[in-house]
C-alpha positions in Angstrom: -0.8 27.6 -2.1 -2.9 25.3 0.3 -0.8 23.2 2.6 -1.3 19.7 4.3 -2.9 20.6 7.4 -5.4 22.6 5.3 -4.1 26.3 5.8 -3.9 28.4 3.1 -6.8 26.8 1.5 -8.3 28.2 -1.8 -11.4 27.5 -3.6 -13.6 28.7 -6.4 -16.6 30.7 -5.8 -20.2 29.7 -7.1 -20.7 30.4 -10.7 -16.7 30.4 -11.5 -15.1 30.7 -15.2 -14.7 27.0 -16.2 -14.0 27.4 -19.7 -11.7 25.1 -21.1 -11.5 23.3 -17.9 -12.5 19.7 -18.7 -10.2 17.6 -16.6 -10.9 16.9 -12.8 -8.4 15.6 -10.5 -10.6 14.0 -7.3 -8.9 13.4 -4.3 -10.3 12.1 -1.1 -9.8 14.3 1.9 -7.3 12.3 4.6 -8.9 9.0 3.0 -8.0 6.6 5.9 -8.5 8.8 8.8 -11.8 10.3 7.7 -12.7 6.3 7.0 -12.3 5.6 10.5 -14.2 8.7 11.7 -17.2 7.9 9.5 -17.1 4.5 11.3 -16.7 5.5 14.8 -18.8 9.0 15.3 -16.7 9.4 18.6 -13.6 10.1 16.4 -15.1 13.2 14.7 -13.3 16.1 15.1 -10.1 15.0 16.8 -6.8 14.2 15.9 -6.6 10.8 14.9 -3.1 8.5 12.9 -3.9 5.7 11.2 -1.0 3.4 11.8 0.3 0.4 14.2 0.0 1.0 17.8 3.9 -0.4 19.1 5.5 3.1 18.0 7.6 1.7 15.6 5.2 1.9 12.7 4.6 4.2 10.3 1.7 6.9 10.1 -0.4 5.7 6.8 -2.9 8.5 7.3 -3.8 11.4 9.6 -7.0 13.6 10.3 -6.7 17.3 9.4 -6.8 17.9 13.3 -3.8 16.1 13.7 -1.6 17.5 10.8 -2.1 20.8 12.4 0.7 19.4 14.7 3.0 18.8 12.1 2.2 15.2 11.5 2.4 13.5 8.2 2.0 10.6 6.4 5.0 8.2 6.6 6.4 9.7 10.0 7.0 7.0 12.7 4.0 7.0 14.9 6.0 7.8 17.8 7.7 10.8 16.3 3.9 11.7 15.3 2.8 11.3 19.0 5.4 13.4 20.1 4.3 16.0 18.1 0.7 15.6 19.3 0.6 13.8 22.3 -3.2 13.6 22.2 -3.6 11.8 18.9 -5.6 8.7 19.2 -3.8 5.6 17.1 -6.2 3.8 15.3 -5.0 0.4 13.4 -5.6 0.5 9.8 -8.4 -1.4 8.0 -7.1 -2.1 4.6 -10.1 -4.0 3.5 -12.5 -0.9 4.6 -10.8 1.3 2.4 -11.0 -1.0 -0.8 -14.7 -1.1 0.0 -15.1 2.3 0.0 -12.8 3.0 -2.7 -14.5 0.9 -5.3 -17.8 2.9 -4.5 -16.1 6.2 -4.9 -14.5 4.9 -8.3 -18.1 3.6 -9.3 -19.3 7.3 -9.0 -16.9 8.4 -10.9 -17.2 6.3 -13.5 -21.2 7.2 -13.4 -19.9 10.7 -15.1 -17.5 9.5 -17.5 -16.0 6.3 -18.5 -12.9 8.4 -18.7 -11.1 7.7 -15.4 -7.7 7.1 -14.4 -7.3 6.0 -10.8 -3.7 7.1 -9.3 -4.2 5.4 -6.4 -6.6 4.2 -3.8 -8.0 7.8 -3.1 -7.5 9.7 -5.9 -8.1 9.9 -10.1 -8.5 11.9 -12.8 -11.4 12.4 -15.1 -11.8 13.7 -18.8 -15.1 15.0 -18.6 -15.1 17.3 -21.8 -17.3 14.7 -23.4 -20.1 14.9 -20.7 -21.4 18.5 -20.9 -24.4 17.5 -22.9 -25.3 15.0 -20.3 -24.3 16.8 -16.9 -23.3 20.3 -17.7 -20.2 22.0 -17.6 -16.9 21.1 -15.8 -17.8 23.2 -12.8 -21.4 22.0 -12.5 -20.2 18.4 -12.8 -17.6 19.1 -10.4 -19.9 20.3 -7.7 -22.7 17.5 -8.2 -20.1 14.8 -7.9 -18.7 16.3 -4.7 -22.2 16.5 -3.2 -22.9 13.0 -4.5 -20.0 11.3 -3.1 -21.0 12.8 0.5 -24.3 12.1 0.2 -23.7 8.3 -0.8 -20.4 7.5 1.0 -20.3 10.5 4.0 -16.5 11.0 2.7 -15.6 14.7 1.4 -13.0 15.2 -1.7 -11.6 17.9 -3.3 -11.4 18.6 -6.7 -9.2 20.6 -9.2 -10.4 21.5 -12.5 -8.2 22.5 -15.5 -7.5 22.1 -18.8 -4.4 19.8 -18.4 -3.7 16.8 -15.6 -0.8 18.7 -14.0 -3.0 21.9 -13.5 -5.6 19.9 -12.3 -3.6 18.3 -9.5 -2.1 21.1 -8.3 -5.7 22.9 -8.2 -6.9 19.9 -5.9 -4.3 20.6 -3.3 -5.0 24.1 -3.2 -8.4 23.4 -2.4 -8.0 20.6 0.6 -10.3 19.8 2.5 -13.3 19.6 0.7 -13.0 22.1 -1.7 -13.1 23.2 -5.2 -10.7 24.8 -7.5 -11.3 25.6 -11.1 -8.6 27.0 -13.0 -10.1 28.0 -16.7 -7.7 27.6 -19.8 -7.1 31.2 -20.4 -6.1 31.7 -16.8 -3.4 28.9 -16.8 -0.5 31.1 -17.2 -1.2 33.5 -14.3 -2.4 30.8 -12.3 1.1 29.0 -12.5 3.5 32.0 -12.1 3.2 32.9 -8.7 3.5 29.3 -7.1 6.5 27.9 -5.8 8.7 25.5 -7.9 7.7 22.8 -5.4 4.2 22.8 -6.5 5.3 21.5 -9.8 4.3 17.8 -10.2 7.4 15.3 -10.8 9.8 18.3 -8.8 11.2 16.2 -5.6 12.9 18.0 -2.8 16.3 17.3 -4.5 15.3 18.9 -7.6 13.9 21.8 -5.9 16.9 22.6 -4.1 19.0 22.8 -7.0 16.2 25.2 -8.6 16.3 27.5 -4.8 20.0 27.6 -4.9 20.2 29.4 -8.1 17.5 31.9 -7.2 14.9 29.9 -9.2 11.8 30.1 -6.5 8.8 30.4 -8.5 6.9 29.1 -11.9 7.7 32.6 -13.1 11.6 32.4 -12.3 11.5 29.2 -14.4 9.8 31.2 -17.1 13.0 33.6 -16.6 15.8 31.4 -16.5 17.7 30.5 -20.1 17.2 26.7 -20.5 20.6 26.2 -20.2 20.4 26.9 -16.7 18.0 24.9 -16.3 19.7 22.0 -18.0 22.4 22.2 -15.8 20.2 22.1 -12.3 18.5 19.4 -13.4 19.2 17.3 -16.5 18.3 18.2 -20.2 15.5 15.6 -19.4 13.7 16.6 -16.7 14.4 20.3 -17.7 12.5 19.9 -20.9 9.2 18.7 -19.5 9.5 21.5 -16.7 9.8 24.2 -19.0 6.9 22.6 -20.5 4.2 22.5 -17.7 5.4 25.9 -16.2 3.9 27.1 -19.7 0.5 25.0 -19.2 1.6 22.5 -22.0 0.5 18.7 -20.6 0.1 16.4 -23.3 -0.9 13.6 -21.3 -4.6 12.1 -21.4 -6.6 10.5 -19.0 -5.8 6.8 -19.9 -8.5 4.1 -18.3 -5.9 1.2 -18.5 -3.3 0.9 -15.9 0.1 0.0 -16.6 2.5 -1.4 -13.5 5.6 0.5 -13.5 6.9 -1.4 -10.5 5.8 -4.0 -8.2 7.4 -4.2 -4.5 7.1 -5.3 -0.7 8.7 -3.9 2.4 8.7 -4.7 6.0 8.8 -2.4 9.2 10.4 -4.9 11.9 9.3 -4.6 15.5 12.6 -4.7 16.5 15.9 -3.4 14.8 17.7 -6.4 13.4 21.6 -7.0 12.9 21.6 -10.1 12.1 22.5 -10.6 8.6 20.9 -14.1 8.4 17.5 -13.0 9.4 17.6 -9.9 7.3 18.8 -12.0 4.2 15.6 -14.0 5.3 13.4 -11.5 4.9 14.5 -10.4 1.8 13.8 -13.9 0.3 10.7 -13.7 1.6 9.7 -10.3 0.1 11.3 -11.3 -3.3 9.0 -14.6 -3.4 6.1 -12.3 -2.9 7.2 -9.9 -5.7 8.0 -12.7 -7.8 4.1 -14.0 -7.3 2.8 -10.5 -7.8 4.5 -10.7 -11.2 3.3 -14.0 -12.4 -0.1 -13.4 -11.3 0.2 -9.8 -13.4 1.5 -11.7 -16.4 4.9 -9.4 -16.1 8.6 -9.7 -15.8 11.0 -7.5 -14.8 14.2 -5.9 -16.0 15.6 -4.5 -12.8 15.5 -5.4 -9.2 15.8 -2.8 -6.6 16.3 -3.2 -2.3 15.3 -0.1 0.3 17.1 -0.7 3.5 16.5 1.9 6.3 18.7 1.9 9.4 17.7 2.6 12.9 18.5 6.1 12.8 16.0 6.4 9.3 18.6 6.6 7.0 17.6 5.0 4.1 19.4 3.6 1.1 18.5 1.9 -2.2 20.4 0.1 -4.5 19.4 -1.4 -7.9 20.7 -3.8 -10.6 19.7 -4.6 -14.4 19.5 -8.3 -14.9 20.7 -9.9 -18.5 17.3 -11.1 -19.0 14.1 -10.1 -17.2 12.5 -12.2 -15.1 9.2 -13.5 -12.7 11.0 -16.0 -10.8 11.0 -15.3 -7.1 14.6 -17.2 -6.7 16.4 -15.2 -9.0 14.9 -11.7 -7.7 15.9 -12.6 -4.3 19.6 -14.0 -5.4 19.7 -10.2 -7.1 18.4 -9.0 -3.9 21.1 -10.6 -1.8 23.7 -9.7 -3.9 22.8 -6.0 -3.6 22.4 -6.4 0.3 25.8 -8.3 0.9 27.4 -5.3 -1.2 25.9 -2.9 1.6 28.1 -1.4 4.6 25.8 -1.9 7.3 26.8 0.6 10.5 23.6 0.3 12.4 20.9 -2.3 12.8 18.2 -2.3 10.4 14.4 -0.7 10.8 12.9 -2.1 7.3 13.8 -3.8 4.6 12.4 -4.0 0.9 12.4 -5.8 -2.5 11.1 -3.9 -5.7 10.7 -5.2 -9.5 11.2 -2.4 -11.7 11.3 -1.7 -15.6 8.3 -4.5 -16.5 7.3 -5.8 -19.5 4.8 -8.5 -20.6 5.9 -12.3 -19.5 7.6 -13.6 -22.7 8.1 -10.6 -24.2 12.1 -11.0 -24.5 13.8 -13.5 -27.1 14.1 -17.2 -26.2 17.2 -18.1 -25.1 18.2 -21.6 -25.9 18.2 -22.9 -22.4 16.3 -21.5 -19.3 18.1 -21.7 -16.1 15.3 -21.0 -14.2 13.6 -23.8 -15.4 13.3 -25.6 -12.4 12.4 -23.0 -10.1 9.8 -22.0 -12.5 7.9 -25.4 -12.0 8.3 -25.1 -7.8 7.1 -21.8 -7.9 4.5 -22.4 -10.1 3.5 -25.2 -8.0 3.3 -22.7 -5.1 1.1 -20.5 -6.7 -1.3 -23.1 -7.1 -0.7 -24.1 -3.4 -1.3 -20.5 -1.9 -4.2 -20.1 -4.8 -6.0 -23.1 -3.2 -4.9 -23.0 0.7 -3.5 -19.7 1.5 -0.1 -18.0 1.5 0.7 -19.6 4.7 0.1 -23.0 3.8 3.4 -23.4 2.0 6.6 -21.6 2.6 10.3 -21.8 2.6 12.1 -23.6 5.7 14.5 -21.0 5.8 11.6 -18.5 6.4 10.6 -20.4 9.3 10.6 -18.8 12.7 12.7 -15.6 11.4 11.7 -12.4 13.4 10.3 -9.9 11.3 7.7 -7.2 11.4 4.2 -7.4 10.0 0.8 -5.9 9.6 1.9 -2.6 7.5 0.1 -1.0 4.9 1.5 -1.0 1.2 3.4 1.9 0.8 1.3 3.2 -2.4 -1.9 0.4 -2.2 -3.2 0.6 -5.8 -7.0 1.3 -6.3 -9.3 -1.6 -6.5 -9.7 -2.6 -10.2 -13.7 -2.2 -11.2 -16.0 -5.4 -11.1 
């Protein structure tokens, strides 16, 4: 199977059978790094790292030349430079990435209205209804790849299959700048030799649980009794995996994005031990999460925090609220309670706050009284002030002069919405 550095790449020949392969997964190749190389031709063909230059930031993207040295996204920049000392560190330009993402997504929508963006640089397309206009799925995929390159200067990789799950695996195997088509009748044959780690949704812990039982490939999963899979993965994941390995994936390409969570995190320039400074940062992040919830018309039932220590050990904690909320004060209070319950053996490198289990605002039954009424008025006024004068115009007094990091990209930026 193709790896993150492009080795092991597999592509389909011209005219390959594409019967029933009407779902495309399109993934831009090393998107941030490729954009930087596009805008600065002197960087082309060279190992580059997109990230902060202070060495404490994490890698947002790396060119394939850097990946061959073991550099990966989310790796500390300092570690990446030790692996690839000749790499050039380029600060991120997120506005430029959004601009090109919007252009690419518009090209997708020229082919079919059934486009489901997964992130800023990848999307599913359902082209089953576009055959009369544009040709078979293989023809559409090849033409789309050529058009993306001609109109943006960037390359993408495409997987074409009968389901979203198999299409995503195929696009990964074809990277970079490739196309892999899996006709519907060949789905089982395609999946059988793959590692269980290739399955969408199988993380490192689940993979280790399977491998410790001798279940290493999709073929092994098919031969393993359901009861054994239940014990290894839990009944819910076991049932889902048993469907996926058989090529069964009922998920449709959906054009409406439903937020599953809203979060912000910050990496500090220097590790912090002071509990007051950390609590202040959690409060600031909670306010930002609350503002995003209100802007999106959501309320959250669960609040989670993330804390990464100086040795890169990372812990997460969460709590389910009695009532859903979009109030930053309430989110911050929950974050503080979670934080105060933690043992903190080392200075802290990163903190984050996330709102989960989202639902439409006002969807919960109304209470007899609203404990947060005053805070709702305050935060509503702050929202208005931020909209008029910018986020820096008004802030909590407790947040002034706190030492924190800054400038890091969102860990999973959303694609821009179509105009």
